[in-house]
N, C-alpha and C positions, 0 to 999 in steps of 0.2 A: 841019292842026293847025300849030302854030309852033314852029320850031326850037328844038332843045335845047341853052342854054346849060350851057359846058363850062369847066373848069377845070381845075389842074393839084394834084398833090397830091406832095411830098417827101419820098421814104421812104428810110431808110438800109440800106446793106448792108455786113455785113463777114465777112470770108474767114479763115481759119487752115485752118493745115495741123493733119491729124489722120490718123494714120501715111500709108499711099501717097497719100491726096486730099489735096486741099481741101474744107472746108466752108465754107456761105456759109449765112447769118442776116440778115432783116429782123426786127429786134426789133418793128417799130411792126404788123405783120399777124402777125407770128408761121412766116412762110413761110420756108422752108430748101432747099435744094439741097448736090449738090457737085459736084465735078469733079478732071481730071486736074490741071491748073492752076490756078491763080489764077483767071486771065482765062475759063476753063472755067467755075468756080465761080461767078464773080459774074453772065457772061451766063446762067447756066442759071437764077440768081437773081433776073433782068431778068423772062427769060420765067415764073418762076414765079409771079413778081409780078401780070405781067398775066393769068395764068389764074385768080389768085384775085380781083384784082378785076374780074374778067368774071363769073368765079361771083357776087358781089358784087351787081354790079347786073342780073344774072337771076335772080334772088332777092329783089331788094326789099331786100337788107339793107346795102347800102354806106355811106348816109347813117348811120344806126346805130351801124355800125362807126365808122365814122370821127368820128361824136360824140364814142362810148363811151372812144375811144383816143387823144382830142386832136390828131387828125388835122388840119390845117387846111386849106379850100381854097382855092386862089388865082388870079384869074382870065386873070393874066399869068404867063408862065413865071419863075422863080425864077432871077435871074442874081447874087446876092448870094454873097459867100464864105461857107463855113460856118468856125467852128470846129470842133475834135472833137475828144477826147484819146481815143487807141487805147493801147491795152495794145499791149506787145512781142509782134510775130510775128501780129499782126492788121492786115488791107487795110482799108481804108474806102472806100467809094464810095456815089454818090449817086442814086435813081432818081426823075426827074420821071414821072408817070404822068397822060393824061389822062383825067377823067373828068367823068361829068353834073353838074353845079352843082347842077339839081333836077330829080327825077321827075316827067314829065309825067303830068297826070290825066285 
């Protein structure tokens, strides 16, 4: 079997205070998490994104979901600067997730 080609997807994460915690959300996947601090909320979101992506890979749904949500797979990691408008009180970050480019037959 030939080795699987992999690429990167770039996803965004936002965090904001809700009561005594910070809630984080990835709009592209609809994945959310939370934490006691901004850093904890964003780290938990990164973990949740990884679990979500792995579940999509295991179920064979990854490429359908990426296509439907217009999420591009790049063969190289993204080093470009992103310009994003963020509402006051929200924290923004990006996540690069390694994914298979093509599902092996």
